[in-house]
C-alpha positions in Angstrom: 14.6 6.6 26.6 10.8 4.9 25.8 11.4 1.2 26.2 9.0 0.2 23.0 8.5 1.6 19.8 6.0 3.7 19.4 3.7 3.4 16.3 1.4 6.0 16.1 -1.6 4.6 13.8 -5.1 4.1 12.9 -6.5 0.9 12.7 -8.8 2.3 9.7 -5.9 3.6 7.9 -4.8 1.4 4.7 -0.8 2.5 5.4 -0.9 2.2 9.0 -1.8 -1.7 8.4 0.8 -2.2 5.8 3.9 -1.4 9.0 1.7 -2.8 11.8 1.5 -6.5 10.1 5.4 -5.9 9.3 6.5 -5.0 13.0 3.9 -8.5 14.2 5.4 -10.4 12.0 9.3 -9.4 13.2 8.1 -10.1 16.9 9.1 -6.3 17.6 7.2 -4.7 20.5 5.4 -1.9 20.1 2.8 0.0 20.9 0.2 0.8 19.1 -0.9 4.1 19.6 -3.7 6.6 18.1 -1.9 10.2 17.0 -4.8 11.3 18.9 -2.6 11.1 22.2 -1.0 14.5 23.1 2.4 13.0 22.5 2.0 13.5 18.9 0.9 17.1 18.1 3.8 18.2 21.0 6.5 16.3 19.4 5.8 14.0 16.4 4.0 16.7 14.1 6.5 19.5 14.8 9.1 17.1 14.2 7.7 16.0 10.9 5.9 19.4 9.6 2.3 17.5 9.3 -0.1 15.7 10.5 0.0 12.3 8.7 0.4 8.4 9.5 1.9 6.5 10.2 4.4 7.7 12.4 6.9 5.7 14.3 9.3 6.8 17.2 11.8 4.7 17.9 13.0 3.9 21.3 15.9 6.4 20.7 13.4 9.0 20.1 14.4 8.5 16.2 11.2 9.6 14.0 10.3 7.7 11.4 7.6 8.5 8.3 6.1 6.1 5.7 5.0 2.5 5.8 8.0 2.0 3.6 10.3 4.2 5.2 9.3 2.1 8.5 10.0 -1.2 7.3 13.6 -0.5 5.7 15.0 1.1 8.8 14.2 -2.1 10.4 15.8 -4.1 7.2 18.8 -1.6 6.7 19.6 -2.4 10.8 19.9 -6.2 9.9 17.3 -6.4 12.4 14.4 -8.7 10.6 13.2 -11.8 11.9 11.8 -12.4 8.6 13.6 -10.4 5.6 11.1 -9.0 3.5 13.1 -8.7 0.8 13.6 -11.7 -1.5 17.4 -12.1 -2.8 16.1 -14.3 -6.1 15.8 -11.5 -9.0 12.2 -12.8 -9.8 11.0 -12.8 -6.6 12.4 -9.2 -5.5 10.8 -7.2 -8.7 7.7 -9.2 -8.2 7.4 -8.7 -4.7 7.9 -4.6 -5.4 5.2 -4.7 -8.0 2.8 -6.4 -5.8 3.8 -3.5 -2.8 3.6 -1.0 -5.1 0.0 -2.1 -6.3 -1.6 -3.3 -3.4 -0.8 0.4 -1.8 -1.5 2.4 -4.9 -3.0 0.3 -7.4 -5.9 -0.7 -5.4 -6.9 2.3 -4.1 -9.8 2.5 -6.3 -11.5 -0.5 -4.7 -10.4 0.0 -1.3 -12.2 3.6 -1.6 -15.1 2.6 -3.6 -15.7 -0.3 -0.9 -15.4 2.3 2.2 -17.6 5.5 0.4 -20.3 3.7 -1.3 -22.1 1.6 0.9 -23.3 3.6 3.7 -25.9 0.9 4.5 -23.3 -1.8 5.7 -20.6 0.6 6.3 -21.3 3.8 7.5 -21.9 3.8 11.0 -19.3 1.5 11.7 -16.8 3.8 9.9 -18.0 6.7 11.2 -17.6 5.0 15.1 -14.5 4.1 13.7 -13.0 7.3 12.7 -14.8 9.3 15.7 -12.9 7.2 18.4 -9.3 7.0 17.0 -9.2 10.6 16.0 -11.2 12.1 19.0 -11.4 9.4 21.7 -11.6 12.2 24.8 -15.5 13.2 22.8 -18.6 11.8 24.0 -19.9 9.2 21.5 -22.4 11.3 20.3 -20.5 14.0 19.1 -17.6 12.6 17.8 -19.6 10.6 15.3 -21.0 13.9 14.2 -17.4 15.4 13.6 -16.6 12.1 12.0 -19.8 12.6 9.5 -18.6 16.0 8.3 -15.1 14.9 8.2 -15.7 12.2 6.4 -16.8 14.4 3.2 -13.5 15.2 2.1 -12.6 11.1 2.0 -15.2 10.9 -0.1 -14.4 13.7 -2.4 -10.9 12.0 -2.1 -12.3 8.7 -3.8 -13.4 10.8 -7.3 -9.4 11.8 -6.8 -8.7 8.2 -7.6 -11.6 7.6 -10.3 -14.1 6.5 -8.4 -17.8 8.1 -9.8 -20.9 6.2 -10.5 -20.1 5.5 -14.4 -16.8 3.9 -13.1 -18.3 1.8 -10.4 -19.9 -1.0 -12.0 -17.0 -1.4 -13.5 -14.4 -1.3 -9.9 -16.7 -3.9 -8.6 -16.7 -6.2 -11.4 -12.2 -5.4 -11.5 -12.0 -6.0 -7.6 -14.3 -9.5 -7.8 -12.2 -11.0 -10.9 -9.1 -10.0 -8.4 -10.4 -11.2 -5.5 -11.1 -14.9 -6.9 -7.3 -14.6 -8.1 -5.9 -13.3 -4.8 -8.2 -16.4 -3.5 -6.8 -19.1 -5.9 -3.3 -18.2 -5.2 -4.0 -18.1 -1.2 -5.2 -21.7 -1.8 -1.9 -23.1 -2.7 1.1 -20.5 -0.5 0.4 -19.1 2.5 1.9 -16.1 1.4 2.8 -14.6 -2.5 6.1 -16.3 -2.4 5.9 -19.0 -0.2 6.1 -19.7 3.6 7.3 -16.2 4.9 5.9 -12.8 4.1 8.0 -10.5 1.7 7.3 -6.6 1.0 4.6 -7.5 -1.7 1.9 -9.3 0.9 2.5 -6.1 3.4 1.6 -3.9 0.2 -1.4 -5.8 -0.7 -2.0 -6.0 3.1 -2.8 -2.1 2.8 -5.6 -1.9 1.0 -6.7 -5.8 1.6 -7.4 -4.9 5.2 -8.2 -1.5 6.4 -10.7 -1.3 3.8 -11.6 -4.2 2.1 -11.2 -6.8 4.9 -12.4 -4.8 7.8 -15.1 -2.5 6.7 -18.1 -4.5 6.7 -19.1 -5.2 3.3 -16.0 -5.6 1.7 -15.4 -7.8 4.5 -18.5 -9.6 4.8 -18.0 -10.2 0.6 -14.3 -11.6 1.4 -15.9 -13.9 3.8 -18.5 -15.4 1.3 -16.5 -15.3 -1.6 -12.5 -16.0 -0.5 -12.2 -17.5 2.3 -8.6 -18.1 1.9 -7.7 -14.4 0.9 -9.4 -13.9 4.3 -7.5 -16.3 6.2 -4.4 -15.1 4.5 -5.6 -11.1 6.3 -5.7 -13.2 9.4 -2.6 -14.5 8.9 -1.0 -11.3 8.3 -2.1 -10.2 11.4 -0.6 -13.0 13.5 3.4 -12.9 15.1 3.1 -16.8 14.2 2.8 -18.4 10.5 -0.8 -19.1 11.0 -0.3 -22.0 8.5 -2.8 -25.2 9.2 -4.0 -25.1 5.9 -0.2 -25.6 4.8 1.3 -28.4 7.5 3.0 -29.9 4.5 3.8 -26.8 2.4 7.0 -27.7 1.0 9.7 -24.9 2.0 12.0 -25.6 -1.2 8.4 -25.3 -3.7 9.9 -21.5 -4.3 13.3 -21.6 -3.5 14.8 -21.2 -6.8 13.1 -18.1 -7.8 10.5 -19.8 -9.6 7.3 -17.9 -10.3 3.7 -20.0 -9.2 1.3 -19.4 -12.5 -1.0 -18.1 -9.6 1.4 -15.4 -9.1 1.2 -13.9 -12.9 -1.9 -14.1 -13.0 -1.7 -11.7 -10.2 0.8 -9.6 -12.3 -1.3 -9.7 -15.5 -3.8 -7.9 -12.9 -1.4 -5.3 -12.7 -0.8 -4.8 -15.9 -4.4 -4.7 -17.1 -5.8 -2.7 -13.9 -2.6 -0.5 -13.0 0.1 0.1 -15.6 -2.1 2.0 -18.1 -2.3 4.9 -14.9 1.5 4.4 -14.4 2.0 5.7 -17.9 -0.6 8.3 -17.7 0.8 9.5 -14.5 4.6 9.3 -15.6 3.7 11.6 -18.9 2.1 14.2 -16.9 4.8 14.7 -14.5 7.2 14.4 -16.8 5.5 17.2 -18.6 4.9 19.3 -15.4 8.7 19.1 -14.5 9.6 20.0 -18.1 7.3 23.1 -17.1 7.8 23.9 -13.7 11.7 23.2 -13.1 11.6 22.5 -8.9 14.6 23.2 -7.5 16.4 20.3 -6.2 15.2 18.9 -2.8 12.3 21.2 -3.1 9.2 19.6 -1.5 6.5 17.6 -3.9 3.6 19.5 -3.6 5.4 22.5 -1.6 5.5 22.7 2.1 1.4 22.4 2.4 -0.3 19.4 2.4 -0.5 18.9 -1.0 1.0 15.6 -2.6 -0.7 16.0 -6.1 0.6 17.8 -9.2 -2.4 18.1 -10.8 -5.3 15.3 -12.7 -3.9 12.8 -15.9 -6.4 10.7 -17.8 -5.9 7.2 -19.3 -8.4 4.5 -20.8 -9.8 1.9 -18.1 -12.7 -1.3 -18.9 -13.6 1.4 -21.8 -14.1 4.3 -19.8 -11.8 7.7 -19.7 -10.1 7.8 -16.1 -9.2 11.5 -14.8 -7.2 10.3 -11.6 -4.9 12.8 -9.4 -1.3 12.3 -10.1 1.1 11.9 -6.6 4.6 12.1 -6.8 4.7 9.3 -4.1 3.7 7.1 -6.6 6.7 7.6 -8.5 9.4 7.0 -5.6 7.2 3.4 -5.3 7.4 2.8 -8.9 11.7 3.9 -8.6 11.8 1.3 -6.2 10.9 -1.1 -8.5 13.2 0.2 -11.1 16.4 0.8 -9.3 16.1 -3.2 -8.1 16.1 -4.1 -11.7 19.1 -2.0 -12.2 21.2 -3.1 -9.6 21.2 -6.8 -10.9 23.7 -8.7 -13.0 23.0 -8.9 -17.1 21.0 -12.7 -16.6 19.0 -11.8 -13.8 17.8 -8.6 -15.7 17.3 -11.3 -18.7 15.2 -13.7 -16.3 13.3 -10.6 -15.3 12.7 -9.2 -18.5 11.1 -12.8 -19.2 9.0 -12.9 -16.7 7.4 -9.2 -17.0 7.3 -9.9 -20.7 4.8 -12.9 -20.4 2.7 -10.9 -17.4 2.6 -7.9 -19.9 4.7 -5.8 -17.5 7.3 -4.9 -19.4 7.0 -1.5 -19.1 7.4 -0.8 -15.8 10.5 -1.0 -16.4 10.9 1.8 -19.1 8.2 4.4 -17.8 10.2 6.6 -16.0 9.9 9.7 -14.7 12.5 12.4 -15.8 13.2 13.8 -12.0 13.9 11.7 -9.0 11.3 11.4 -6.1 13.4 10.7 -2.7 12.4 10.9 0.7 14.0 13.1 3.0 13.6 14.5 6.2 10.2 12.1 6.1 8.9 14.0 3.1 8.9 13.6 -0.8 11.7 15.5 -2.2 12.6 16.6 -6.0 16.3 15.6 -6.6 
């Protein structure tokens, strides 16, 4: 039996950062391993049926795939030093909304700033992709291989709505949001006080590997949003790392209060991501009515595909076409399930917050079929 948890990740991977930050903050002893390790191909990939990261193998040999599932594995066993899920209703729902937004709603700026600034980014990205994917290959050769593979990721960016026409608007929206995040983290060390929540881990996905590590967006953050940059450092530190907040009152948010700076961020979710959620659910419901997948059928089939097709919506005066990925229904359900589990008074408090921030529809925009994760895959139920 292995002594440590094994986390198969890449530092360049968006979703890997979410799981890694959680393990660091929980003081969980783990080995960060590239999937280029022979153990991955021999044992991990056959067990989960595809190449994907992050994947965790426990000391007992259990395999858990997906950053959210990895976090929930520890939370469900009472192993969290700093529990990720708030116990008060507005904090819980707000945190789950920011989790989804960080991992899914921020993919446009994440992909744009990684793949459309080659003068600053390309050498670094190719070196990093080649290093983590092919560490056994000489550097010059693995750079050429990474260059060839990068073409697929550039095409994937288009599937998230990144085009020459939308690029200026993506940049304007991100710079606005960067300022809003900076203002929040100037006042609070984490989203909801003195410890990270599931919302922080979700946000960290995009705000580190792509937007806080690749050279061009990293420089932007360091120049324009130093307190946001400090939060990215804080999220990678096993300590609280709150030198700016030595006198931070732990009781400030203890009563389920939502600071104004977080309400601004929730309004950002309403303006920049809610229209996409609504279009995605509408398209998937239409697809489900037509195709009627069997119960427990793997989303996207047994292949690598995880999308159903394209949907369109209006965003900042442009019609965007993006891939519909039912994994996002799974993430949306987490918000809705948490709300459904609240008592009536707690629901009223959440309703008031969501109405104030323009997010009321996030609770009523529902798929006609659930997406669950079974055997490390998304399935229809």
